[in-house]
Gaussian input, Z-matrix of N, CA and C with variables (Angstrom, degrees):
# hf/3-21g

backbone

0 1
 N
 C     1     B1
 C     2     B2     1     A1
 N     3     B3     2     A2     1     D1
 C     4     B4     3     A3     2     D2
 C     5     B5     4     A4     3     D3
 N     6     B6     5     A5     4     D4
 C     7     B7     6     A6     5     D5
 C     8     B8     7     A7     6     D6
 N     9     B9     8     A8     7     D7
 C    10    B10     9     A9     8     D8
 C    11    B11    10    A10     9     D9
 N    12    B12    11    A11    10    D10
 C    13    B13    12    A12    11    D11
 C    14    B14    13    A13    12    D12
 N    15    B15    14    A14    13    D13
 C    16    B16    15    A15    14    D14
 C    17    B17    16    A16    15    D15
 N    18    B18    17    A17    16    D16
 C    19    B19    18    A18    17    D17
 C    20    B20    19    A19    18    D18
 N    21    B21    20    A20    19    D19
 C    22    B22    21    A21    20    D20
 C    23    B23    22    A22    21    D21
 N    24    B24    23    A23    22    D22
 C    25    B25    24    A24    23    D23
 C    26    B26    25    A25    24    D24
 N    27    B27    26    A26    25    D25
 C    28    B28    27    A27    26    D26
 C    29    B29    28    A28    27    D27
 N    30    B30    29    A29    28    D28
 C    31    B31    30    A30    29    D29
 C    32    B32    31    A31    30    D30
 N    33    B33    32    A32    31    D31
 C    34    B34    33    A33    32    D32
 C    35    B35    34    A34    33    D33
 N    36    B36    35    A35    34    D34
 C    37    B37    36    A36    35    D35
 C    38    B38    37    A37    36    D36
 N    39    B39    38    A38    37    D37
 C    40    B40    39    A39    38    D38
 C    41    B41    40    A40    39    D39
 N    42    B42    41    A41    40    D40
 C    43    B43    42    A42    41    D41
 C    44    B44    43    A43    42    D42
 N    45    B45    44    A44    43    D43
 C    46    B46    45    A45    44    D44
 C    47    B47    46    A46    45    D45
 N    48    B48    47    A47    46    D46
 C    49    B49    48    A48    47    D47
 C    50    B50    49    A49    48    D48
 N    51    B51    50    A50    49    D49
 C    52    B52    51    A51    50    D50
 C    53    B53    52    A52    51    D51
 N    54    B54    53    A53    52    D52
 C    55    B55    54    A54    53    D53
 C    56    B56    55    A55    54    D54
 N    57    B57    56    A56    55    D55
 C    58    B58    57    A57    56    D56
 C    59    B59    58    A58    57    D57
 N    60    B60    59    A59    58    D58
 C    61    B61    60    A60    59    D59
 C    62    B62    61    A61    60    D60
 N    63    B63    62    A62    61    D61
 C    64    B64    63    A63    62    D62
 C    65    B65    64    A64    63    D63
 N    66    B66    65    A65    64    D64
 C    67    B67    66    A66    65    D65
 C    68    B68    67    A67    66    D66
 N    69    B69    68    A68    67    D67
 C    70    B70    69    A69    68    D68
 C    71    B71    70    A70    69    D69
 N    72    B72    71    A71    70    D70
 C    73    B73    72    A72    71    D71
 C    74    B74    73    A73    72    D72
 N    75    B75    74    A74    73    D73
 C    76    B76    75    A75    74    D74
 C    77    B77    76    A76    75    D75
 N    78    B78    77    A77    76    D76
 C    79    B79    78    A78    77    D77
 C    80    B80    79    A79    78    D78
 N    81    B81    80    A80    79    D79
 C    82    B82    81    A81    80    D80
 C    83    B83    82    A82    81    D81
 N    84    B84    83    A83    82    D82
 C    85    B85    84    A84    83    D83
 C    86    B86    85    A85    84    D84
 N    87    B87    86    A86    85    D85
 C    88    B88    87    A87    86    D86
 C    89    B89    88    A88    87    D87
 N    90    B90    89    A89    88    D88
 C    91    B91    90    A90    89    D89
 C    92    B92    91    A91    90    D90
 N    93    B93    92    A92    91    D91
 C    94    B94    93    A93    92    D92
 C    95    B95    94    A94    93    D93
 N    96    B96    95    A95    94    D94
 C    97    B97    96    A96    95    D95
 C    98    B98    97    A97    96    D96
 N    99    B99    98    A98    97    D97
 C   100   B100    99    A99    98    D98
 C   101   B101   100   A100    99    D99
 N   102   B102   101   A101   100   D100
 C   103   B103   102   A102   101   D101
 C   104   B104   103   A103   102   D102
 N   105   B105   104   A104   103   D103
 C   106   B106   105   A105   104   D104
 C   107   B107   106   A106   105   D105
 N   108   B108   107   A107   106   D106
 C   109   B109   108   A108   107   D107
 C   110   B110   109   A109   108   D108
 N   111   B111   110   A110   109   D109
 C   112   B112   111   A111   110   D110
 C   113   B113   112   A112   111   D111
 N   114   B114   113   A113   112   D112
 C   115   B115   114   A114   113   D113
 C   116   B116   115   A115   114   D114
 N   117   B117   116   A116   115   D115
 C   118   B118   117   A117   116   D116
 C   119   B119   118   A118   117   D117
 N   120   B120   119   A119   118   D118
 C   121   B121   120   A120   119   D119
 C   122   B122   121   A121   120   D120
 N   123   B123   122   A122   121   D121
 C   124   B124   123   A123   122   D122
 C   125   B125   124   A124   123   D123
 N   126   B126   125   A125   124   D124
 C   127   B127   126   A126   125   D125
 C   128   B128   127   A127   126   D126
 N   129   B129   128   A128   127   D127
 C   130   B130   129   A129   128   D128
 C   131   B131   130   A130   129   D129
 N   132   B132   131   A131   130   D130
 C   133   B133   132   A132   131   D131
 C   134   B134   133   A133   132   D132
 N   135   B135   134   A134   133   D133
 C   136   B136   135   A135   134   D134
 C   137   B137   136   A136   135   D135
 N   138   B138   137   A137   136   D136
 C   139   B139   138   A138   137   D137
 C   140   B140   139   A139   138   D138
 N   141   B141   140   A140   139   D139
 C   142   B142   141   A141   140   D140
 C   143   B143   142   A142   141   D141
 N   144   B144   143   A143   142   D142
 C   145   B145   144   A144   143   D143
 C   146   B146   145   A145   144   D144
 N   147   B147   146   A146   145   D145
 C   148   B148   147   A147   146   D146
 C   149   B149   148   A148   147   D147
 N   150   B150   149   A149   148   D148
 C   151   B151   150   A150   149   D149
 C   152   B152   151   A151   150   D150
 N   153   B153   152   A152   151   D151
 C   154   B154   153   A153   152   D152
 C   155   B155   154   A154   153   D153
 N   156   B156   155   A155   154   D154
 C   157   B157   156   A156   155   D155
 C   158   B158   157   A157   156   D156
 N   159   B159   158   A158   157   D157
 C   160   B160   159   A159   158   D158
 C   161   B161   160   A160   159   D159
 N   162   B162   161   A161   160   D160
 C   163   B163   162   A162   161   D161
 C   164   B164   163   A163   162   D162
 N   165   B165   164   A164   163   D163
 C   166   B166   165   A165   164   D164
 C   167   B167   166   A166   165   D165
 N   168   B168   167   A167   166   D166
 C   169   B169   168   A168   167   D167
 C   170   B170   169   A169   168   D168
 N   171   B171   170   A170   169   D169
 C   172   B172   171   A171   170   D170
 C   173   B173   172   A172   171   D171
 N   174   B174   173   A173   172   D172
 C   175   B175   174   A174   173   D173
 C   176   B176   175   A175   174   D174
 N   177   B177   176   A176   175   D175
 C   178   B178   177   A177   176   D176
 C   179   B179   178   A178   177   D177
 N   180   B180   179   A179   178   D178
 C   181   B181   180   A180   179   D179
 C   182   B182   181   A181   180   D180
 N   183   B183   182   A182   181   D181
 C   184   B184   183   A183   182   D182
 C   185   B185   184   A184   183   D183
 N   186   B186   185   A185   184   D184
 C   187   B187   186   A186   185   D185
 C   188   B188   187   A187   186   D186
 N   189   B189   188   A188   187   D187
 C   190   B190   189   A189   188   D188
 C   191   B191   190   A190   189   D189
 N   192   B192   191   A191   190   D190
 C   193   B193   192   A192   191   D191
 C   194   B194   193   A193   192   D192
 N   195   B195   194   A194   193   D193
 C   196   B196   195   A195   194   D194
 C   197   B197   196   A196   195   D195
 N   198   B198   197   A197   196   D196
 C   199   B199   198   A198   197   D197
 C   200   B200   199   A199   198   D198
 N   201   B201   200   A200   199   D199
 C   202   B202   201   A201   200   D200
 C   203   B203   202   A202   201   D201
 N   204   B204   203   A203   202   D202
 C   205   B205   204   A204   203   D203
 C   206   B206   205   A205   204   D204
 N   207   B207   206   A206   205   D205
 C   208   B208   207   A207   206   D206
 C   209   B209   208   A208   207   D207
 N   210   B210   209   A209   208   D208
 C   211   B211   210   A210   209   D209
 C   212   B212   211   A211   210   D210
 N   213   B213   212   A212   211   D211
 C   214   B214   213   A213   212   D212
 C   215   B215   214   A214   213   D213
 N   216   B216   215   A215   214   D214
 C   217   B217   216   A216   215   D215
 C   218   B218   217   A217   216   D216
 N   219   B219   218   A218   217   D217
 C   220   B220   219   A219   218   D218
 C   221   B221   220   A220   219   D219
 N   222   B222   221   A221   220   D220
 C   223   B223   222   A222   221   D221
 C   224   B224   223   A223   222   D222
 N   225   B225   224   A224   223   D223
 C   226   B226   225   A225   224   D224
 C   227   B227   226   A226   225   D225
 N   228   B228   227   A227   226   D226
 C   229   B229   228   A228   227   D227
 C   230   B230   229   A229   228   D228
 N   231   B231   230   A230   229   D229
 C   232   B232   231   A231   230   D230
 C   233   B233   232   A232   231   D231
 N   234   B234   233   A233   232   D232
 C   235   B235   234   A234   233   D233
 C   236   B236   235   A235   234   D234
 N   237   B237   236   A236   235   D235
 C   238   B238   237   A237   236   D236
 C   239   B239   238   A238   237   D237
 N   240   B240   239   A239   238   D238
 C   241   B241   240   A240   239   D239
 C   242   B242   241   A241   240   D240

   B1=1.4379
   B2=1.5229
   B3=1.2955
   B4=1.4456
   B5=1.5118
   B6=1.3392
   B7=1.4543
   B8=1.5236
   B9=1.3096
   B10=1.4561
   B11=1.5297
   B12=1.3343
   B13=1.4593
   B14=1.5251
   B15=1.3287
   B16=1.4660
   B17=1.5343
   B18=1.3265
   B19=1.4590
   B20=1.5212
   B21=1.3223
   B22=1.4635
   B23=1.5250
   B24=1.3263
   B25=1.4681
   B26=1.5273
   B27=1.3318
   B28=1.4639
   B29=1.5134
   B30=1.3225
   B31=1.4660
   B32=1.5271
   B33=1.3166
   B34=1.4672
   B35=1.5310
   B36=1.3291
   B37=1.4696
   B38=1.5261
   B39=1.3264
   B40=1.4608
   B41=1.5289
   B42=1.3264
   B43=1.4598
   B44=1.5224
   B45=1.3154
   B46=1.4537
   B47=1.5313
   B48=1.3241
   B49=1.4626
   B50=1.5233
   B51=1.3254
   B52=1.4651
   B53=1.5209
   B54=1.3168
   B55=1.4665
   B56=1.5238
   B57=1.3204
   B58=1.4616
   B59=1.5262
   B60=1.3316
   B61=1.4619
   B62=1.5213
   B63=1.3307
   B64=1.4654
   B65=1.5217
   B66=1.3155
   B67=1.4592
   B68=1.5191
   B69=1.3060
   B70=1.4653
   B71=1.5190
   B72=1.3181
   B73=1.4518
   B74=1.5288
   B75=1.3236
   B76=1.4523
   B77=1.5159
   B78=1.2804
   B79=1.4596
   B80=1.5283
   B81=1.3130
   B82=1.4641
   B83=1.5201
   B84=1.3152
   B85=1.4704
   B86=1.5237
   B87=1.3345
   B88=1.4559
   B89=1.5219
   B90=1.3272
   B91=1.4547
   B92=1.5237
   B93=1.3277
   B94=1.4597
   B95=1.5284
   B96=1.3323
   B97=1.4642
   B98=1.5272
   B99=1.3226
   B100=1.4630
   B101=1.5195
   B102=1.3205
   B103=1.4630
   B104=1.5241
   B105=1.3255
   B106=1.4667
   B107=1.5236
   B108=1.3114
   B109=1.4707
   B110=1.5209
   B111=1.3191
   B112=1.4604
   B113=1.5242
   B114=1.3213
   B115=1.4662
   B116=1.5318
   B117=1.3297
   B118=1.4679
   B119=1.5278
   B120=1.3154
   B121=1.4637
   B122=1.5253
   B123=1.3155
   B124=1.4629
   B125=1.5278
   B126=1.3326
   B127=1.4701
   B128=1.5262
   B129=1.3306
   B130=1.4603
   B131=1.5238
   B132=1.3218
   B133=1.4617
   B134=1.5162
   B135=1.3330
   B136=1.4643
   B137=1.5263
   B138=1.3280
   B139=1.4642
   B140=1.5257
   B141=1.3299
   B142=1.4664
   B143=1.5346
   B144=1.3134
   B145=1.4672
   B146=1.5188
   B147=1.3253
   B148=1.4625
   B149=1.5175
   B150=1.3375
   B151=1.4676
   B152=1.5181
   B153=1.3232
   B154=1.4657
   B155=1.5263
   B156=1.3203
   B157=1.4639
   B158=1.5186
   B159=1.3165
   B160=1.4613
   B161=1.5202
   B162=1.3240
   B163=1.4623
   B164=1.5254
   B165=1.2976
   B166=1.4499
   B167=1.5141
   B168=1.3015
   B169=1.4526
   B170=1.5294
   B171=1.3152
   B172=1.4606
   B173=1.5265
   B174=1.3078
   B175=1.4653
   B176=1.5282
   B177=1.3358
   B178=1.4629
   B179=1.5243
   B180=1.3231
   B181=1.4604
   B182=1.5195
   B183=1.3230
   B184=1.4518
   B185=1.5350
   B186=1.3345
   B187=1.4634
   B188=1.5269
   B189=1.3279
   B190=1.4649
   B191=1.5283
   B192=1.3260
   B193=1.4640
   B194=1.5220
   B195=1.3229
   B196=1.4556
   B197=1.5266
   B198=1.3110
   B199=1.4617
   B200=1.5283
   B201=1.3173
   B202=1.4652
   B203=1.5286
   B204=1.3064
   B205=1.4619
   B206=1.5297
   B207=1.3264
   B208=1.4651
   B209=1.5229
   B210=1.3303
   B211=1.4676
   B212=1.5254
   B213=1.3128
   B214=1.4559
   B215=1.5306
   B216=1.3067
   B217=1.4546
   B218=1.5290
   B219=1.3135
   B220=1.4633
   B221=1.5166
   B222=1.3118
   B223=1.4672
   B224=1.5326
   B225=1.3183
   B226=1.4636
   B227=1.5232
   B228=1.3213
   B229=1.4703
   B230=1.5301
   B231=1.3260
   B232=1.4634
   B233=1.5265
   B234=1.3220
   B235=1.4547
   B236=1.5090
   B237=1.3094
   B238=1.4514
   B239=1.5234
   B240=1.3257
   B241=1.4686
   B242=1.4912
   A1=111.32
   A2=118.11
   A3=121.00
   A4=114.35
   A5=117.69
   A6=121.49
   A7=113.18
   A8=118.12
   A9=122.49
   A10=109.53
   A11=117.11
   A12=121.49
   A13=113.56
   A14=117.94
   A15=118.36
   A16=111.57
   A17=118.22
   A18=122.13
   A19=112.48
   A20=117.04
   A21=120.94
   A22=112.39
   A23=117.48
   A24=121.17
   A25=111.47
   A26=117.00
   A27=120.21
   A28=110.92
   A29=116.81
   A30=121.00
   A31=110.00
   A32=116.66
   A33=120.91
   A34=110.61
   A35=117.07
   A36=121.01
   A37=111.24
   A38=117.23
   A39=119.42
   A40=111.92
   A41=118.26
   A42=119.96
   A43=110.66
   A44=116.71
   A45=121.25
   A46=110.78
   A47=116.73
   A48=121.07
   A49=110.15
   A50=117.20
   A51=120.76
   A52=111.78
   A53=117.28
   A54=120.58
   A55=110.66
   A56=116.70
   A57=120.41
   A58=111.16
   A59=117.17
   A60=120.36
   A61=111.82
   A62=116.71
   A63=120.68
   A64=112.42
   A65=117.45
   A66=122.08
   A67=111.18
   A68=115.45
   A69=120.88
   A70=112.50
   A71=116.90
   A72=121.86
   A73=110.01
   A74=116.66
   A75=119.98
   A76=108.33
   A77=122.75
   A78=129.72
   A79=111.36
   A80=115.29
   A81=121.82
   A82=108.88
   A83=116.22
   A84=121.94
   A85=108.49
   A86=116.61
   A87=121.97
   A88=109.74
   A89=115.47
   A90=119.20
   A91=108.21
   A92=116.41
   A93=120.85
   A94=110.90
   A95=117.28
   A96=121.88
   A97=110.99
   A98=117.19
   A99=120.73
   A100=110.84
   A101=116.69
   A102=120.27
   A103=111.07
   A104=116.71
   A105=120.43
   A106=110.87
   A107=117.07
   A108=120.55
   A109=111.75
   A110=116.46
   A111=120.18
   A112=111.41
   A113=117.53
   A114=119.56
   A115=111.08
   A116=118.16
   A117=120.52
   A118=110.94
   A119=116.52
   A120=119.86
   A121=110.80
   A122=116.92
   A123=120.58
   A124=110.48
   A125=117.61
   A126=121.20
   A127=110.91
   A128=117.10
   A129=120.77
   A130=110.82
   A131=116.79
   A132=120.46
   A133=111.05
   A134=117.25
   A135=120.55
   A136=110.82
   A137=117.49
   A138=120.81
   A139=111.07
   A140=116.29
   A141=120.56
   A142=111.27
   A143=116.19
   A144=120.24
   A145=110.22
   A146=117.65
   A147=120.88
   A148=112.00
   A149=116.38
   A150=120.15
   A151=111.21
   A152=116.40
   A153=120.45
   A154=111.79
   A155=117.27
   A156=121.03
   A157=112.00
   A158=117.44
   A159=119.84
   A160=112.43
   A161=116.93
   A162=121.07
   A163=110.31
   A164=115.62
   A165=121.30
   A166=114.11
   A167=114.19
   A168=121.03
   A169=110.29
   A170=116.03
   A171=122.69
   A172=113.24
   A173=118.17
   A174=121.49
   A175=111.35
   A176=116.29
   A177=119.98
   A178=110.39
   A179=118.26
   A180=121.41
   A181=110.96
   A182=116.84
   A183=121.75
   A184=110.76
   A185=117.53
   A186=121.31
   A187=111.79
   A188=116.16
   A189=119.97
   A190=111.74
   A191=117.80
   A192=119.81
   A193=110.59
   A194=116.74
   A195=120.74
   A196=110.86
   A197=116.65
   A198=121.56
   A199=111.06
   A200=116.83
   A201=121.43
   A202=110.47
   A203=116.61
   A204=121.03
   A205=110.86
   A206=117.14
   A207=121.03
   A208=111.15
   A209=117.23
   A210=120.85
   A211=110.63
   A212=116.98
   A213=121.75
   A214=110.27
   A215=117.06
   A216=121.45
   A217=110.77
   A218=117.10
   A219=121.88
   A220=110.83
   A221=116.22
   A222=120.62
   A223=111.28
   A224=116.68
   A225=119.97
   A226=112.41
   A227=117.28
   A228=120.22
   A229=113.46
   A230=117.63
   A231=119.03
   A232=116.12
   A233=118.72
   A234=119.71
   A235=115.44
   A236=118.56
   A237=120.42
   A238=108.90
   A239=115.51
   A240=120.25
   A241=112.75
   D1=-24.40
   D2=-175.74
   D3=-63.05
   D4=-28.23
   D5=-177.74
   D6=-95.18
   D7=-8.95
   D8=-177.40
   D9=-87.72
   D10=124.32
   D11=-175.22
   D12=-67.66
   D13=-26.92
   D14=-177.70
   D15=-73.83
   D16=-16.16
   D17=177.32
   D18=-106.31
   D19=14.34
   D20=-175.73
   D21=-58.49
   D22=-44.93
   D23=-178.02
   D24=-65.16
   D25=-41.04
   D26=179.55
   D27=-66.05
   D28=-43.99
   D29=-179.85
   D30=-63.03
   D31=-42.50
   D32=179.74
   D33=-62.78
   D34=-44.52
   D35=-179.43
   D36=-64.30
   D37=-45.74
   D38=-177.33
   D39=-71.99
   D40=-31.32
   D41=173.98
   D42=-66.44
   D43=-37.98
   D44=177.00
   D45=-64.59
   D46=-41.26
   D47=177.76
   D48=-63.14
   D49=-43.84
   D50=178.93
   D51=-61.88
   D52=-41.17
   D53=177.83
   D54=-61.66
   D55=-41.79
   D56=179.80
   D57=-67.11
   D58=-38.70
   D59=178.95
   D60=-68.55
   D61=-35.47
   D62=179.50
   D63=-78.63
   D64=-16.13
   D65=178.63
   D66=-75.00
   D67=177.26
   D68=-178.34
   D69=-95.53
   D70=15.00
   D71=-178.16
   D72=-73.35
   D73=127.86
   D74=179.52
   D75=-138.06
   D76=118.27
   D77=-4.70
   D78=-75.96
   D79=161.18
   D80=-179.11
   D81=-75.39
   D82=126.35
   D83=179.37
   D84=-101.71
   D85=117.66
   D86=178.47
   D87=-101.64
   D88=146.25
   D89=172.99
   D90=-73.61
   D91=167.70
   D92=-179.54
   D93=-61.21
   D94=-42.69
   D95=179.61
   D96=-63.18
   D97=-43.31
   D98=179.82
   D99=-63.80
   D100=-42.42
   D101=-179.75
   D102=-65.12
   D103=-42.26
   D104=179.11
   D105=-63.04
   D106=-47.23
   D107=-179.67
   D108=-63.13
   D109=-42.25
   D110=-179.86
   D111=-67.15
   D112=-41.64
   D113=179.48
   D114=-67.84
   D115=-37.09
   D116=176.77
   D117=-65.40
   D118=-39.50
   D119=179.14
   D120=-66.17
   D121=-39.48
   D122=177.88
   D123=-65.16
   D124=-40.97
   D125=176.87
   D126=-61.10
   D127=-45.51
   D128=179.50
   D129=-62.28
   D130=-41.67
   D131=178.15
   D132=-64.22
   D133=-39.79
   D134=178.30
   D135=-62.61
   D136=-42.72
   D137=178.91
   D138=-62.43
   D139=-46.72
   D140=-178.65
   D141=-64.22
   D142=-45.58
   D143=-178.76
   D144=-67.15
   D145=-36.19
   D146=176.97
   D147=-61.36
   D148=-40.01
   D149=176.98
   D150=-67.94
   D151=-39.85
   D152=-179.30
   D153=-70.48
   D154=-25.13
   D155=-178.61
   D156=-68.62
   D157=-18.51
   D158=179.52
   D159=-97.50
   D160=0.37
   D161=-178.26
   D162=-114.92
   D163=162.95
   D164=171.08
   D165=86.29
   D166=-170.22
   D167=-177.49
   D168=-83.67
   D169=175.55
   D170=-171.49
   D171=-56.63
   D172=-48.23
   D173=-175.95
   D174=-63.38
   D175=-42.26
   D176=178.68
   D177=-63.54
   D178=-45.14
   D179=179.17
   D180=-61.27
   D181=-42.85
   D182=-179.34
   D183=-63.06
   D184=-45.80
   D185=178.92
   D186=-65.22
   D187=-42.50
   D188=-179.45
   D189=-66.79
   D190=-37.69
   D191=177.62
   D192=-65.16
   D193=-39.53
   D194=177.72
   D195=-64.81
   D196=-43.86
   D197=178.65
   D198=-64.96
   D199=-40.96
   D200=178.28
   D201=-62.05
   D202=-41.25
   D203=179.03
   D204=-63.18
   D205=-39.18
   D206=178.41
   D207=-66.46
   D208=-45.01
   D209=177.58
   D210=-61.67
   D211=-41.90
   D212=-178.96
   D213=-63.49
   D214=-42.88
   D215=178.52
   D216=-64.73
   D217=-43.16
   D218=178.17
   D219=-60.57
   D220=-46.13
   D221=-179.21
   D222=-64.48
   D223=-46.53
   D224=-176.98
   D225=-67.61
   D226=-34.02
   D227=-177.29
   D228=-81.41
   D229=-28.68
   D230=-171.41
   D231=-123.34
   D232=-21.04
   D233=-172.30
   D234=-124.49
   D235=-8.91
   D236=-178.01
   D237=-70.66
   D238=129.55
   D239=-177.19
   D240=-86.15

């Protein structure tokens, strides 16, 4: 994705977020654009994982439900408006 021009804004935002997370800044201050992009990505991941949690064999469903619960908790605690 780094070389594709149509994803330039997303790559730039997520690289900026990674730099802030790797820095010694406590608490991490995100710009409005970074927060919006990150919250949208978390929502998309929650939707995809939620669909995958109902498919497949037992172990996959169990892991996906656990992962979905973690994403949901992260979103509700830090990104819900």
